N, C-alpha and C positions, 0 to 999 in steps of 0.2 A: 610393361608393368601394368597390371589391372588395379584400378582404384575403385572401390565400392562407393557408390553415391549414397550418402546417408542424409535423408531429408531432415531439415531442422524442424523441430516441433514448435509451433507457434505458442508463445508465452501468453497466458491469459492477461487481458488488459486490466490495468489498475485504475480505480476510480476514486476521485476525491470525495470524502465523506467526513462527517463529524458525528460519530455514533458513540454513545456511552456503552461501555461493555464491562465485563469482569473477566480478567485474566488472572488465574491463580496457578501457583506451582502445584504440580501433581503430588510431590513428595510431602509437603507440609500444609497445603491449602492456604498459603499466604498470598494476599492480593499483590500482584505484580504491576498491573496497568489497568486503566479505567477509561481510555479513550482510543477509538480507532480513527486514524488519520486518512488512510487509504485502504481500499479493499478490493480484492479480486476473488475469483472462485477458488484459487489455490492458496491464498494466504492474506495476510493483513499487516499493516504497519501500525503499531500501538504506541501511545505516549500517555502521560509520563510513565517512565519505567524504572522499577527498582533494579539494582544490579542482578543479572543472571548470566549464566554461561551459555555459549552456543551449544546446541544439542540438547538442552534441558527440555523435558516434557512439561507442557502446560495444558490447562483446561480453559477454553474460551467460551463465553456465553454472551450473545448480543442479539438485538432485534434487527431483522432485515430492514433496509432503509425505507422502502415504500409500503410493503404489505404488513409490516410490524409483527412478523412471525418470529418467534424465538428460535435461535439456532445455537445449539450446543455441540461442540466438537473438541477433539484433542488436537494440539498443535505442538510443533517443535520449533525452538528458537533457531532461525536460519542465520540471522545477522544481528549483532548488537551495535547500535549506532551511539557513539559517545558524544557527538556534537562538536568534534574537534576539526573535522575536514571542512574544506570550503563548500558552502551551500548547506551545511548541516547546522541547525541552530539550537537543537536540544537533544536530550537523550531519547532514544526510541528503540523498539525491537521489531525486527522483521520476522514474522511468524509464517510457517508453512503448515497448512492444515493437513494432518496425517490422513484421515479418511473422513471426508464429508459425506453424510448420509445422502442418498439419491434425492429425497424430497428437498433437503436443505440446498443442495446443489442447484436444483431446478429453480427454487425460489430466488437464490442469489443471481443466477443467470438472467432471469427476467427482471429483477429489480435493478441490476447494475446497468442495463442497456440504456436507460435514460439519464444516467448520472454522468457528469463531466469526467473525462479522463484526466489522469494526473499529468500536469505539464511536463515537458521534457526536462530532465535534470541538467544541472550545470556541469560542464566538464571541469577539470582541475584548474584551467586558466579562465573559464567563464565565457570563452568565445562562442561555443556551440549554443549556449543558452541565449546570448545576445543576438545571434543570427536568427535563431528560431523566433525570438520575441519580435524582432524587426519584421520578419516575413509575415508573422501573424497579423501585425498591425497593418502592414501594407495590403494584405488580403482582405482585411475587414473594411478598408476604405477610410479609415480614420487616421490620417497622417498626423504626426505631431505638429502642433501649431505653437508659435511662441506666445507666451502669456502677455497680456496687455498690462502695462504698468500703471 
């Protein structure tokens, strides 16, 4: 049996940011969200968020983190986060940018390089996050020391 090898495309890295934005619904221009929590070249996580459905079309407008250039693009709701799962603390929306203009893509690629990546997420039981956190502390050379009373 021959199996075709299909290479996995690398997902763009997400970066922690706190950027004010305007996310409006395309159908009625109602404001949906006003803060970007993390950002990548392919999408964003926005909070707080009014209720919307997965697949809805939105218009996103924000300033690039470092160069302060305005970026306007259309996006689709890829995920609605209700804040009920372990590790989720508030309502948020995962947006996928439909078609980012070439200049905006270039600006985002250069601006996101120096921003910190989003830390690894917690698994359902939290073990993966704990292991990652402990290994990062160990690598930084700052072992946990008991507090003096």
